[in-house]
C-alpha positions as CSV (number, residue, x, y, z in Angstrom):
1,X,38.0,-103.1,-79.3
2,X,39.5,-100.1,-77.5
3,X,38.5,-99.6,-73.8
4,X,37.2,-96.1,-74.5
5,X,35.3,-97.2,-77.6
6,X,33.7,-100.1,-75.6
7,X,32.6,-97.7,-72.8
8,X,31.1,-95.3,-75.4
9,X,29.1,-98.1,-77.1
10,X,27.8,-99.4,-73.7
11,X,26.8,-95.9,-72.6
12,X,24.6,-95.5,-75.7
13,X,22.7,-98.8,-75.4
14,X,19.1,-98.3,-74.1
15,X,19.0,-100.7,-71.2
16,X,16.5,-102.5,-68.9
17,X,17.6,-103.4,-65.3
18,X,15.6,-106.4,-63.9
19,X,17.7,-107.4,-60.9
20,X,18.2,-104.5,-58.5
21,X,17.7,-104.4,-54.7
22,X,16.9,-100.8,-53.8
23,X,18.5,-101.2,-50.4
24,X,21.6,-102.4,-52.2
25,X,22.0,-99.1,-54.0
26,X,22.7,-97.3,-50.8
27,X,25.9,-95.4,-51.5
28,X,28.0,-94.6,-48.4
29,X,27.8,-90.8,-48.9
30,X,23.9,-91.0,-48.8
31,X,24.0,-93.5,-45.9
32,X,26.1,-91.0,-43.8
33,X,23.8,-88.1,-44.8
34,X,20.6,-89.9,-43.8
35,X,22.2,-91.3,-40.6
36,X,23.1,-87.7,-39.6
37,X,19.6,-86.5,-40.4
38,X,18.1,-89.2,-38.3
39,X,20.7,-88.9,-35.4
40,X,21.8,-92.5,-35.9
41,X,25.3,-93.4,-34.7
42,X,27.4,-95.4,-37.2
43,X,30.2,-97.7,-36.2
44,X,32.3,-96.4,-39.1
45,X,34.1,-93.1,-38.5
46,X,34.2,-92.1,-42.2
47,X,32.8,-92.8,-45.6
48,X,36.2,-94.3,-46.5
49,X,36.2,-96.7,-43.6
50,X,32.7,-97.9,-44.6
51,X,33.7,-98.4,-48.2
52,X,36.7,-100.4,-47.0
53,X,34.3,-102.7,-45.2
54,X,32.7,-103.7,-48.6
55,X,35.0,-106.7,-49.0
56,X,33.1,-110.0,-48.8
57,X,34.0,-113.6,-48.8
58,X,30.4,-114.9,-49.3
59,X,26.8,-113.9,-49.5
60,X,26.2,-113.9,-45.7
61,X,29.1,-111.4,-45.0
62,X,27.5,-109.0,-47.5
63,X,24.0,-109.5,-46.0
64,X,25.3,-108.6,-42.6
65,X,26.5,-105.2,-43.7
66,X,23.6,-104.7,-46.0
67,X,21.1,-105.1,-43.2
68,X,23.2,-102.9,-40.9
69,X,23.1,-100.1,-43.5
70,X,19.4,-100.3,-43.8
71,X,19.0,-99.5,-40.1
72,X,19.3,-95.8,-40.9
73,X,16.2,-95.8,-43.1
74,X,13.3,-94.6,-40.9
75,X,11.1,-92.2,-42.7
76,X,9.3,-92.0,-46.0
77,X,11.7,-89.3,-47.2
78,X,14.6,-91.7,-46.5
79,X,13.2,-94.3,-48.8
80,X,12.4,-91.6,-51.4
81,X,15.9,-90.3,-51.3
82,X,17.4,-93.8,-51.6
83,X,15.3,-94.6,-54.6
84,X,15.7,-91.3,-56.3
85,X,19.5,-91.5,-56.0
86,X,19.5,-94.8,-57.8
87,X,17.1,-93.6,-60.5
88,X,19.1,-90.5,-61.3
89,X,22.3,-92.6,-61.4
90,X,21.0,-95.1,-63.9
91,X,19.3,-92.4,-65.9
92,X,22.8,-91.1,-66.6
93,X,23.7,-94.6,-67.9
94,X,20.8,-94.7,-70.4
95,X,18.7,-97.2,-68.4
96,X,15.1,-96.7,-69.6
97,X,13.2,-99.4,-67.6
98,X,13.8,-100.8,-64.1
99,X,12.2,-103.7,-62.2
100,X,13.1,-102.9,-58.6
101,X,13.2,-105.3,-55.6
102,X,12.5,-104.0,-52.1
103,X,12.7,-105.9,-48.8
104,X,9.8,-104.8,-46.6
105,X,10.8,-107.3,-43.8
106,X,14.2,-105.6,-43.4
107,X,12.2,-102.6,-42.2
108,X,9.0,-103.9,-40.7
109,X,11.1,-106.2,-38.4
110,X,12.6,-103.1,-36.8
111,X,9.3,-101.3,-36.4
112,X,9.0,-99.3,-39.7
113,X,5.5,-99.5,-41.1
114,X,5.0,-101.1,-44.5
115,X,3.3,-98.0,-45.9
116,X,6.3,-95.8,-44.9
117,X,8.6,-98.0,-47.0
118,X,6.5,-98.4,-50.1
119,X,5.3,-94.8,-50.3
120,X,8.8,-93.4,-50.3
121,X,9.9,-95.9,-53.0
122,X,6.8,-95.5,-55.1
123,X,6.8,-91.7,-55.1
124,X,10.4,-91.7,-56.4
125,X,9.6,-94.2,-59.1
126,X,6.6,-92.1,-60.2
127,X,8.8,-89.0,-60.2
128,X,11.3,-90.8,-62.4
129,X,8.6,-91.9,-64.8
130,X,7.4,-88.3,-65.2
131,X,10.7,-86.4,-65.2
132,X,13.2,-89.0,-66.5
133,X,11.0,-91.1,-68.7
134,X,12.0,-94.3,-66.9
135,X,9.3,-96.9,-66.8
136,X,9.2,-99.3,-63.8
137,X,7.8,-102.4,-62.1
138,X,8.0,-103.0,-58.4
139,X,8.8,-106.4,-56.8
140,X,8.3,-107.2,-53.1
141,X,10.8,-109.8,-51.9
142,X,10.4,-112.3,-49.1
143,X,13.5,-112.9,-46.9
144,X,14.2,-116.6,-47.1
145,X,16.1,-116.8,-43.8
146,X,12.8,-115.9,-42.1
147,X,9.8,-118.2,-41.9
148,X,7.0,-118.7,-44.4
149,X,4.7,-117.5,-41.6
150,X,6.5,-114.1,-41.6
151,X,6.3,-114.0,-45.4
152,X,2.5,-114.4,-45.1
153,X,2.4,-111.4,-42.7
154,X,4.3,-109.3,-45.4
155,X,1.9,-110.5,-48.1
156,X,-1.1,-109.4,-45.9
157,X,0.5,-106.0,-45.4
158,X,1.0,-105.5,-49.1
159,X,-2.7,-106.0,-50.1
160,X,-3.7,-102.3,-49.7
161,X,-0.9,-101.4,-52.0
162,X,-1.1,-104.3,-54.5
163,X,-2.0,-101.9,-57.3
164,X,1.6,-100.5,-56.9
165,X,3.3,-103.9,-56.7
166,X,3.8,-106.1,-59.8
167,X,5.4,-109.2,-58.4
168,X,7.0,-111.0,-55.5
169,X,10.5,-112.4,-55.2
170,X,12.7,-114.5,-52.8
171,X,16.1,-113.3,-51.6
172,X,18.6,-113.2,-48.7
173,X,20.6,-116.2,-47.5
174,X,20.1,-119.0,-50.0
175,X,22.0,-122.0,-48.5
176,X,19.7,-124.0,-46.3
177,X,16.6,-122.0,-47.3
178,X,15.3,-123.8,-50.4
179,X,12.4,-122.4,-52.5
180,X,10.2,-125.3,-51.3
181,X,10.1,-123.6,-47.9
182,X,7.8,-120.9,-49.5
183,X,5.4,-122.9,-51.6
184,X,2.2,-121.8,-49.8
185,X,3.0,-118.1,-49.7
186,X,4.0,-118.0,-53.4
187,X,0.7,-119.7,-54.3
188,X,-1.2,-117.2,-52.2
189,X,0.8,-114.3,-53.8
190,X,-0.2,-115.6,-57.3
191,X,-3.8,-115.6,-56.1
192,X,-3.4,-111.9,-55.4
193,X,-2.3,-111.3,-59.0
194,X,1.4,-111.0,-58.3
195,X,4.0,-112.3,-60.8
196,X,6.5,-114.7,-59.3
197,X,10.3,-114.7,-59.4
198,X,13.0,-116.2,-57.1
199,X,16.7,-116.1,-56.4
200,X,18.0,-119.6,-57.1
201,X,21.3,-121.2,-58.0
202,X,23.6,-118.4,-56.9
203,X,25.3,-120.1,-54.0
204,X,22.6,-122.8,-53.8
205,X,22.6,-126.0,-55.8
206,X,20.9,-126.6,-59.2
207,X,18.1,-128.3,-57.4
208,X,17.0,-124.9,-56.0
209,X,16.4,-123.8,-59.6
210,X,14.2,-126.8,-60.3
211,X,12.2,-126.1,-57.1
212,X,11.7,-122.5,-58.0
213,X,10.3,-123.5,-61.4
214,X,8.3,-126.6,-60.4
215,X,7.1,-125.7,-56.9
216,X,7.0,-121.9,-56.8
217,X,6.0,-121.6,-60.5
218,X,8.2,-118.6,-61.1
219,X,8.4,-116.9,-64.5
220,X,12.0,-115.8,-64.1
221,X,15.1,-117.0,-62.2
222,X,17.3,-114.4,-60.5
223,X,20.9,-115.4,-60.8
224,X,20.7,-119.1,-61.9
225,X,24.4,-119.5,-62.4
226,X,24.3,-123.2,-61.5
227,X,21.9,-124.1,-64.3
228,X,24.9,-125.2,-66.4
229,X,25.4,-128.1,-64.0
230,X,22.3,-129.8,-65.4
231,X,21.8,-130.3,-69.2
232,X,18.1,-131.2,-68.8
233,X,17.6,-127.9,-67.0
234,X,19.4,-126.0,-69.7
235,X,17.2,-127.6,-72.3
236,X,14.1,-126.5,-70.4
237,X,15.3,-123.0,-70.0
238,X,16.0,-122.7,-73.7
239,X,12.7,-124.4,-74.8
240,X,10.6,-122.3,-72.5
241,X,12.7,-119.2,-72.8
242,X,12.7,-118.7,-69.0
243,X,14.9,-115.7,-68.3
244,X,17.9,-115.6,-66.0
245,X,18.9,-112.3,-64.4
246,X,22.6,-112.6,-63.9
247,X,24.8,-110.2,-61.9
248,X,28.5,-110.4,-62.9
249,X,30.1,-107.9,-60.5
250,X,28.0,-109.3,-57.6
251,X,29.2,-112.8,-58.5
252,X,32.9,-111.9,-58.3
253,X,32.4,-109.8,-55.1
254,X,30.7,-112.6,-53.3
255,X,33.1,-115.3,-54.6
256,X,30.3,-117.1,-56.6
257,X,33.0,-117.1,-59.3
258,X,36.7,-116.7,-58.8
259,X,37.2,-114.1,-61.5
260,X,35.1,-112.4,-64.2
261,X,36.7,-114.6,-66.9
262,X,34.8,-117.5,-65.3
263,X,31.4,-115.9,-65.7
264,X,28.9,-118.3,-67.4
265,X,26.9,-115.7,-69.3
266,X,28.6,-116.2,-72.7
267,X,28.2,-120.0,-72.5
268,X,24.5,-119.4,-71.7
269,X,24.0,-117.1,-74.7
270,X,25.7,-119.6,-76.9
271,X,23.3,-122.3,-75.7
272,X,20.3,-120.1,-76.4
273,X,19.4,-119.3,-72.8
274,X,17.6,-116.0,-72.3
275,X,20.4,-114.6,-70.2
276,X,20.6,-111.0,-69.0
277,X,23.0,-109.0,-66.8
278,X,22.2,-106.5,-64.0
279,X,23.8,-104.9,-61.0
280,X,22.1,-106.6,-58.0
281,X,23.5,-104.4,-55.1
282,X,25.6,-101.8,-57.0
283,X,26.7,-99.7,-54.0
284,X,28.3,-102.8,-52.5
285,X,29.6,-104.6,-55.6
286,X,31.5,-101.9,-57.5
287,X,29.2,-101.0,-60.3
288,X,25.9,-100.2,-61.9
289,X,24.6,-101.4,-65.3
290,X,27.3,-99.9,-67.5
291,X,30.1,-101.2,-65.2
292,X,28.6,-104.7,-65.3
293,X,28.3,-104.6,-69.1
294,X,31.8,-103.2,-69.5
295,X,33.6,-105.6,-67.1
296,X,31.8,-108.6,-68.6
297,X,32.5,-107.6,-72.1
298,X,36.1,-107.0,-71.3
299,X,36.6,-110.3,-69.5
300,X,34.7,-112.5,-72.0
301,X,35.7,-110.6,-75.1
302,X,32.1,-109.9,-76.0
303,X,31.4,-108.4,-79.4
304,X,28.7,-106.0,-80.5
305,X,26.3,-108.8,-81.4
306,X,26.6,-110.1,-77.8
307,X,26.0,-106.7,-76.3
308,X,22.9,-106.3,-78.5
309,X,21.7,-109.7,-77.5
310,X,22.1,-108.9,-73.8
311,X,20.2,-105.7,-74.2
312,X,17.4,-107.1,-76.2
313,X,17.1,-110.1,-73.9
314,X,16.5,-107.8,-70.9
315,X,13.6,-106.2,-72.7
316,X,12.2,-109.6,-73.7
317,X,12.5,-110.8,-70.1
318,X,10.9,-107.6,-68.7
319,X,7.2,-107.3,-67.6
320,X,6.5,-104.6,-70.1
321,X,3.7,-105.0,-72.5
322,X,4.5,-106.8,-75.8
323,X,4.1,-103.5,-77.7
324,X,6.5,-101.6,-75.4
325,X,9.0,-104.4,-75.4
326,X,9.0,-104.4,-79.2
327,X,9.5,-100.7,-79.3
328,X,12.6,-100.9,-77.0
329,X,14.0,-103.9,-78.9
330,X,13.7,-101.9,-82.2
331,X,15.5,-99.0,-80.5
332,X,18.4,-101.3,-79.4
333,X,18.7,-102.9,-82.8
334,X,18.6,-99.5,-84.5
335,X,21.3,-98.2,-82.2
336,X,23.6,-101.0,-83.2
337,X,22.6,-101.1,-86.9
338,X,22.3,-97.4,-87.7
339,X,25.0,-95.7,-85.6
340,X,28.7,-95.8,-86.5
341,X,29.9,-98.2,-83.9
């Protein structure tokens, strides 16, 4: 398939994004604009020098600059602008549904109130729903390098806004911070009506995926690359159709895999795993949804049936109602079956 034809096909696919950290969509240009607006000094003298710093050897190196960038976000308008920039960008890539992570502790730990963070994000999501016809779910993540006690404080802060929040997740530094560290707060979150997901098996071992499923009771695994190390786990993922939200460009940027040709998503599809692909932190890892689809398809020689499967899997794995999922899945299949591609 020609490169231009592949890009055209990918552009036209109606897509759902399920693994996106809103703070990770902070493009350098907007970061500089907001820093200037808030009179915050940046240690980078230009947008170009900041972009040049986006070279990482592992997850922790990325997190260091990710948290540094978030320091310029102070006001509700800042969080609105950040979220709106992401939504308009993915709207141009035919993303019609998003399930967005936000990291309240990244902000509350530096004195920004929870309500400031969530109101800015929520108002942008609502605007996109009305003006861009993008549906959404909002997921509050606990930072795993902090204590469970700190996570409980975040859970408590979220209660007045729980009608805006659909689920909780677990992200940040994986190694040395197993899911088992957060059993109690996940149970308490479920009691508040939140759906449960967790990052597991990105840099961490396959045991972390088991823990996320058995101890945290998650309904979806974010990343999950290492599942192929354990045939019994693969069988469970297939039988229970537990979704994996994979992030190919992120995996190469953070050296989770050496090169895109090593990405496990095709093997997962062949085994019957409900695998999906997303952008994770697109401003830092070189691409949004279409770029992730394109680079993955190119490296693994995916055909149209694979692309259709990835797109339908994402809607299946989403938290949309059954009726709305089916509507989107029909649209994806019609796109591939009825258009001349």
